[in-house]
C-alpha positions in Angstrom: -23.7 0.1 24.4 -24.5 2.3 27.1 -23.5 0.2 29.8 -20.1 0.3 28.3 -20.0 4.0 28.0 -19.6 4.1 24.0 -22.0 5.8 21.8 -22.9 5.0 17.4 -22.4 7.6 15.7 -25.5 7.5 13.2 -23.7 9.3 10.6 -21.2 6.6 10.1 -23.0 3.0 11.1 -25.2 1.5 8.6 -26.3 -1.9 8.1 -25.3 -3.8 5.0 -25.4 -7.4 3.7 -21.8 -8.4 3.3 -22.9 -11.1 0.5 -24.5 -8.7 -1.2 -22.7 -4.9 -0.6 -18.8 -4.1 0.1 -17.9 -1.5 3.0 -15.7 0.0 4.7 -13.6 -1.0 8.2 -10.8 0.0 9.4 -8.7 0.4 6.3 -10.4 -3.1 4.5 -12.9 -3.2 2.1 -14.7 -5.9 2.8 -17.2 -7.4 1.1 -18.4 -9.6 -2.1 -15.2 -10.5 -4.6 -15.5 -12.5 -8.2 -12.4 -15.0 -9.1 -11.4 -14.1 -11.9 -10.9 -17.4 -13.0 -13.6 -19.8 -12.7 -15.9 -17.1 -12.3 -17.0 -17.9 -8.3 -17.9 -15.6 -5.8 -16.6 -15.7 -2.4 -16.5 -12.7 0.6 -13.2 -11.2 0.7 -11.3 -8.6 1.9 -8.8 -5.5 0.2 -7.3 -2.5 1.3 -9.5 0.5 1.0 -9.2 3.0 -1.9 -8.8 6.0 0.7 -5.9 3.8 2.6 -3.8 3.2 -0.4 -4.3 7.1 -1.5 -3.3 7.6 2.1 0.0 5.5 1.1 0.7 6.9 -1.8 0.5 10.8 0.0 3.0 9.3 2.9 5.0 8.6 0.4 5.8 11.5 -1.2 7.5 13.1 2.5 10.3 11.6 2.4 10.9 11.6 -1.5 10.4 15.4 -1.2 12.4 17.9 -3.1 14.1 19.4 -0.1 15.2 16.6 1.4 19.6 16.6 1.2 19.3 13.4 3.7 21.8 10.7 2.0 20.3 7.9 0.0 20.9 5.3 2.8 18.6 7.2 4.8 16.1 8.4 2.6 15.8 4.7 1.6 15.1 3.2 5.0 12.5 5.9 6.4 11.1 5.0 3.2 11.1 1.1 3.5 10.0 1.6 6.9 7.0 3.4 6.0 6.2 0.4 2.9 7.0 -2.0 5.5 5.0 -1.3 7.9 1.8 -0.8 5.2 2.1 -3.8 3.8 2.4 -5.7 7.1 -0.7 -4.2 8.1 -2.5 -5.0 4.4 -1.2 -8.6 4.4 -4.5 -10.0 4.4 -7.0 -10.4 1.9 -6.7 -9.5 -2.0 -3.5 -7.0 -1.6 -2.3 -7.4 -5.5 -4.1 -4.7 -7.1 -3.1 -2.5 -4.0 0.5 -3.3 -3.8 0.7 -2.6 -7.7 -0.3 0.8 -7.2 1.5 1.5 -4.2 4.8 0.2 -6.5 4.1 2.5 -9.5 3.8 5.4 -7.4 6.8 4.7 -5.1 8.7 4.3 -8.8 7.5 7.1 -10.1 8.5 8.9 -6.9 11.6 7.3 -6.7 12.4 8.4 -10.0 11.5 11.8 -9.8 13.7 12.4 -6.7 16.5 11.2 -8.1 16.8 12.7 -11.3 16.2 15.9 -9.7 19.0 15.2 -6.9 21.6 14.1 -10.1 20.1 16.7 -12.1 19.5 14.4 -15.0 17.5 15.5 -18.3 14.1 14.3 -19.1 12.3 11.6 -17.5 15.1 9.4 -15.8 13.6 6.3 -17.0 17.2 5.4 -18.7 19.3 5.9 -15.5 16.3 5.1 -12.9 14.7 2.2 -14.4 12.6 0.2 -12.4 15.2 -2.6 -12.2 17.6 -0.1 -10.7 15.5 1.2 -8.3 14.1 -1.8 -6.4 16.9 -3.7 -7.7 20.4 -1.9 -6.3 18.9 0.8 -5.0 17.0 -1.6 -2.9 14.1 -0.1 -2.7 11.3 -2.4 -1.2 9.0 -3.4 -3.6 5.4 -4.6 -2.8 4.6 -7.0 -5.0 7.9 -9.0 -3.9 7.2 -9.2 0.3 6.7 -12.5 1.3 3.4 -12.3 3.1 3.6 -13.9 6.8 1.7 -17.9 7.2 -1.6 -17.0 8.7 -1.2 -17.7 12.4 -2.6 -21.0 12.8 0.0 -22.2 10.1 2.5 -21.8 12.0 4.0 -24.8 14.4 
C-alpha cells in the first residue's frame, strides 16, 4: 500500500467474514441475507441505513417551506434527486429501502403542498398517495424499472 502512496485508516479498517457478518461499503450493506420464501441464506447487498437516512434528509431540500418555485420546477429537482439515488442503489435488495424513501417523499410532498395550498388537516384527502405519485408525477422508487445487468445487454 505504501508503494501506491495509500494508507489504511486503522479506526475504519477491519476484517470480517462476509458469510457471517454484514459490513458497510460505499453506501451498501453487504453480507448474509435470508430469503423469506424457502429460508435459504445468500450473500447480498442493500442500501445501508446511513444512505437511506441521507436521502431522506436530502428530500427535504426541494420541499422546504420557503421554496416558492413553481411545482414543475420543484418536482423536476426532486425527481432528479430520487432518480440519481435509485440509479446508484439499483443493485441488490432494494425494495425495503425504496419503500422507506417513498413513504418519506409522500409525507414531505403532502406537507409541502398542504402548506402551499393552505389545506386544513393532514391533507390526505386532497393529496392522496395516488394523486402525488400519479397526477403530480413524483417519481415512485418502487415503480422504477431496474436496468438489466451489463452481461444481459446485447
